[in-house]
C-alpha positions in Angstrom: -9.7 14.4 -35.2 -9.6 16.8 -31.8 -7.8 15.2 -28.9 -10.3 14.2 -26.2 -8.3 16.1 -23.2 -10.4 15.5 -20.2 -9.9 11.8 -21.0 -6.6 11.8 -21.8 -5.8 13.9 -18.9 -7.9 11.4 -16.5 -5.6 8.4 -18.1 -2.5 10.0 -17.1 -3.9 10.6 -13.7 -4.7 7.0 -13.5 -1.4 5.7 -14.6 0.5 8.1 -12.2 -1.4 7.0 -9.1 -2.0 3.3 -9.6 1.6 3.1 -10.6 2.5 5.2 -7.4 0.4 2.6 -5.2 1.4 -0.5 -6.9 5.5 0.5 -7.2 5.7 2.2 -3.9 4.2 -0.8 -2.1 6.4 -3.1 -3.7 9.4 -0.9 -3.0 8.5 -0.9 0.6 8.3 -4.3 0.5 11.4 -5.5 -1.2 13.7 -2.5 -0.3 13.1 -1.6 3.5 12.8 -3.6 6.6 9.2 -4.0 8.5 10.5 -1.5 11.4 11.5 1.0 8.8 8.8 1.5 6.5 6.3 3.5 8.2 8.6 6.2 9.5 11.2 6.2 6.5 8.4 7.0 3.7 5.1 8.0 5.9 3.9 5.1 4.0 0.2 4.8 5.2 -0.9 8.4 4.0 1.2 7.7 0.4 -0.6 4.2 0.0 -4.0 5.4 1.2 -4.2 9.0 -0.6 -3.1 7.1 -3.9 -5.7 4.4 -3.4 -8.4 6.9 -2.9 -7.1 9.1 -5.8 -7.2 5.8 -8.1 -11.0 5.4 -7.0 -11.8 8.8 -7.9 -10.1 8.9 -11.1 -11.5 5.7 -12.1 -14.9 7.0 -11.3 -14.2 10.1 -13.6 -12.9 8.1 -16.3 -16.1 5.8 -16.5 -18.3 8.9 -17.0 -15.8 10.3 -19.9 -15.5 7.2 -21.8 -19.1 6.4 -21.5 -19.7 9.8 -23.0 -17.1 9.5 -25.7 -18.4 6.1 -26.7 -22.2 7.4 -27.0 -21.1 10.8 -28.5 -22.9 12.5 -25.5 -21.3 15.4 -23.3 -20.1 14.2 -20.0 -22.5 16.1 -18.2 -25.2 15.3 -17.4 -24.1 11.9 -16.7 -25.5 9.3 -19.2 -26.5 6.6 -16.7 -27.7 4.5 -19.5 -24.7 4.6 -21.7 -22.6 3.8 -18.3 -24.8 0.8 -17.3 -24.2 -0.4 -21.2 -20.6 0.1 -20.8 -20.5 -2.0 -17.4 -22.7 -4.9 -18.3 -21.6 -5.2 -22.0 -17.9 -5.0 -22.3 -14.3 -6.1 -21.1 -13.7 -2.4 -20.3 -16.4 -2.5 -17.7 -15.7 -5.7 -16.4 -11.9 -4.5 -16.0 -13.4 -1.2 -14.4 -15.3 -3.2 -11.7 -12.4 -5.4 -11.0 -10.2 -2.3 -10.5 -12.7 -0.6 -8.1 -12.9 -3.9 -5.9 -9.1 -4.0 -6.0 -8.5 -0.5 -4.9 -11.1 -0.8 -2.1 -9.1 -4.0 -0.9 -5.5 -2.2 -1.3 -6.8 1.1 0.9 -8.3 -1.2 3.5 -5.2 -3.2 3.8 -3.1 0.0 3.7 -5.0 1.1 6.4 -4.0 -1.6 8.7 -0.5 -2.2 7.2 1.7 0.1 9.3 4.7 -1.4 7.6 3.7 -4.9 8.4 4.8 -7.6 5.6 1.3 -9.5 5.3 -0.9 -6.5 4.6 1.4 -4.8 2.7 2.0 -7.9 0.3 -2.0 -7.7 0.1 -1.6 -4.1 -1.2 0.9 -5.2 -3.6 -1.4 -7.8 -5.1 -4.6 -5.3 -5.0 -2.7 -2.6 -6.6 -1.0 -4.9 -9.3 -4.2 -5.9 -10.1 -5.8 -2.7 -10.3 -3.0 -1.4 -12.4 -3.3 -4.4 -14.8 -6.7 -3.5 -15.5 -5.5 -0.5 -17.4 -4.5 -2.8 -20.2 -8.4 -3.1 -21.2 -8.3 0.8 -22.0 -5.8 0.9 -24.1 -4.5 -0.9 -27.4 -3.5 -4.3 -25.6 -7.1 -5.5 -25.8 -7.8 -4.8 -29.4 -6.6 -8.2 -30.9 -8.2 -11.4 -30.8 -7.1 -15.0 -30.8 -3.9 -16.0 -29.8 -2.2 -12.7 -30.9 -4.7 -11.1 -28.7 -3.6 -13.0 -25.6 0.1 -12.2 -26.1 -0.7 -8.4 -26.8 -2.8 -8.4 -23.6 -0.3 -10.0 -21.6 2.5 -7.9 -22.6 0.9 -4.9 -22.1 0.1 -6.0 -18.5 3.6 -7.0 -18.1 4.7 -3.6 -19.2 2.3 -1.9 -17.0 3.7 -3.5 -14.0 7.3 -3.0 -14.7 6.5 0.6 -15.6 4.7 0.9 -12.4 7.4 -0.8 -10.3 10.0 1.8 -11.8 7.6 4.7 -11.1 6.9 3.9 -7.7 10.4 2.8 -6.6 11.4 6.3 -8.0 8.8 8.0 -5.9 10.2 5.7 -2.7 13.9 6.8 -3.3 12.9 10.4 -3.8 11.0 10.5 -0.5 13.9 9.2 1.4 16.7 11.6 -0.3 14.5 14.9 0.2 14.1 13.9 3.9 14.4 17.5 5.9 17.8 17.6 7.3 16.9 17.9 10.8 15.5 14.3 10.6 18.7 12.8 8.6 21.0 10.9 10.7 23.5 8.1 10.0 20.7 5.3 10.4 18.5 6.9 7.7 21.7 7.5 5.4 22.7 3.9 5.5 18.8 2.8 5.1 18.7 5.2 2.1 21.8 3.6 0.5 20.6 0.0 1.1 17.4 0.8 -0.6 19.5 2.5 -3.7 21.5 -0.6 -3.8 18.6 -3.0 -3.6 16.4 -1.1 -6.3 19.7 -1.5 -8.5 19.3 -5.4 -8.7 15.6 -5.3 -9.1 15.9 -2.4 -11.7 17.6 -4.9 -13.8 14.7 -7.1 -14.1 12.2 -4.0 -14.6 14.0 -2.8 -17.4 14.4 -6.2 -19.0 10.7 -7.0 -18.7 9.8 -3.1 -20.1 12.5 -3.9 -23.2 11.1 -7.2 -24.1 7.2 -6.1 -23.6 8.2 -2.9 -25.6 9.5 -5.0 -28.4 6.2 -7.3 -28.6 4.0 -4.1 -28.3 5.9 -2.3 -30.9 5.7 -5.1 -33.6 2.0 -5.6 -32.9 1.1 -1.9 -32.7 3.6 -0.4 -35.5 5.3 -3.1 -37.5 8.6 -3.3 -39.1 7.3 -1.9 -42.4 6.0 1.2 -40.6 9.2 2.3 -38.9 10.6 4.6 -41.6 7.1 6.1 -41.5 7.4 7.0 -37.8 8.6 10.4 -37.6 5.7 11.5 -40.2 2.6 10.7 -37.8 1.6 12.0 -34.6 1.6 8.8 -33.2 5.4 8.1 -34.3 6.5 11.3 -33.2 4.9 10.6 -29.7 6.4 7.1 -29.6 9.8 8.3 -30.4 9.9 11.0 -27.7 8.7 8.3 -25.3 11.7 6.0 -26.5 14.0 9.0 -26.1 12.8 9.5 -22.6 13.1 6.0 -21.8 16.7 6.0 -22.9 17.5 9.0 -20.8 16.1 7.2 -17.7 18.2 4.2 -18.6 21.2 6.4 -18.7 20.3 8.1 -15.3 19.5 4.8 -13.6 22.9 3.8 -14.7 24.5 6.8 -13.2 22.9 6.2 -10.3 23.7 2.8 -9.8 27.4 2.7 -10.8 28.6 6.3 -9.8 26.2 8.2 -7.5 25.1 5.4 -5.3 29.0 4.0 -4.8 29.9 7.6 -4.0 27.2 8.5 -1.6 28.1 5.1 0.5 31.8 6.7 0.5 30.2 9.8 1.4 28.5 8.5 4.5 31.6 6.6 5.6 33.4 9.8 5.4 30.4 11.5 7.5 30.5 14.0 4.7 27.1 13.2 2.5 25.7 16.8 1.7 27.3 16.9 -1.8 26.9 13.2 -2.9 23.3 13.5 -1.4 22.4 16.4 -3.4 23.7 15.0 -6.6 21.5 11.7 -5.9 18.5 14.5 -5.6 18.9 16.0 -8.9 19.8 13.0 -10.9 16.3 11.2 -9.2 14.2 14.5 -9.7 15.3 14.6 -13.5 14.5 10.5 -13.9 11.2 11.0 -12.0 10.3 14.2 -14.5 11.2 11.6 -17.3 8.9 9.3 -15.9 6.1 11.4 -15.6 6.3 12.6 -19.1 6.3 9.3 -20.4 3.1 8.4 -18.4 1.7 11.5 -20.2 2.7 10.4 -23.6 1.4 6.9 -22.9 -2.2 8.5 -21.8 -2.4 10.4 -25.4 -1.0 7.3 -27.3 -3.6 5.1 -26.0 -6.2 7.7 -27.6 -4.5 7.5 -31.0 -4.8 4.9 -34.0 -1.5 2.9 -34.1 0.2 2.3 -37.6 -0.4 -1.3 -37.9 -4.5 -0.8 -37.2 -4.5 1.9 -40.0 -3.4 0.0 -43.1 
């Protein structure tokens, strides 16, 4: 069966934009103070932009998914198939909830200006929008108690991953600020944000690992582990796990070596080398995260080993 590359592409775009919206707004809430957010990250343009892109990609995804389910081309648009998808499936209900949540997030982002209460509303609405993606993948394929466990694990996995991706975006924006706009206050803010995410990151990683194990048990099963390298699904999953391991290594490097070195360099007023090392590490970590999102978008279109028996 040939891969549906347009649908895989728009799934990747949704994972990236909604993770960015949720994770960046959450990072701004716990990692920065109210008076710092707007200037440090150009927060409003990023949140409004990712929210609007989420709306656009959700619309495209609906058209492509309806066409795939009807076995018809995406153009001209099959409005009847779209109507059936929206009114007769949990996927359609999730899509409608996502659109409402994204509209709320964009409006709240427009008025937030770094203030805590509106930003908290962005986090909540973006989290709901990101969670709805669980209904477009394997998380909604089971029934009964197993189905609820799988769906909850998938939602928590999405939220934890989104928190990590968005934090990487926020940290990258802090460290790539033009040199002319970098002063001691910004450097100290950057260190505080790095240190703050180090503590939150422990919870994020733990959630990803636990929910990943649950999903792996339900989608792969222990008996299928030896055969993973022989299937496309298994190869992509192993590649995802390898990249996740690389991200863990880079995150540990950042937390235990590069961030303390950066703090010392700020105190010594010689931050360039330490800041450059942080930039390189975060760039590699972000590249791994983007690649993982692409693999997840592809994996969601493939039949997992546990259902192929």
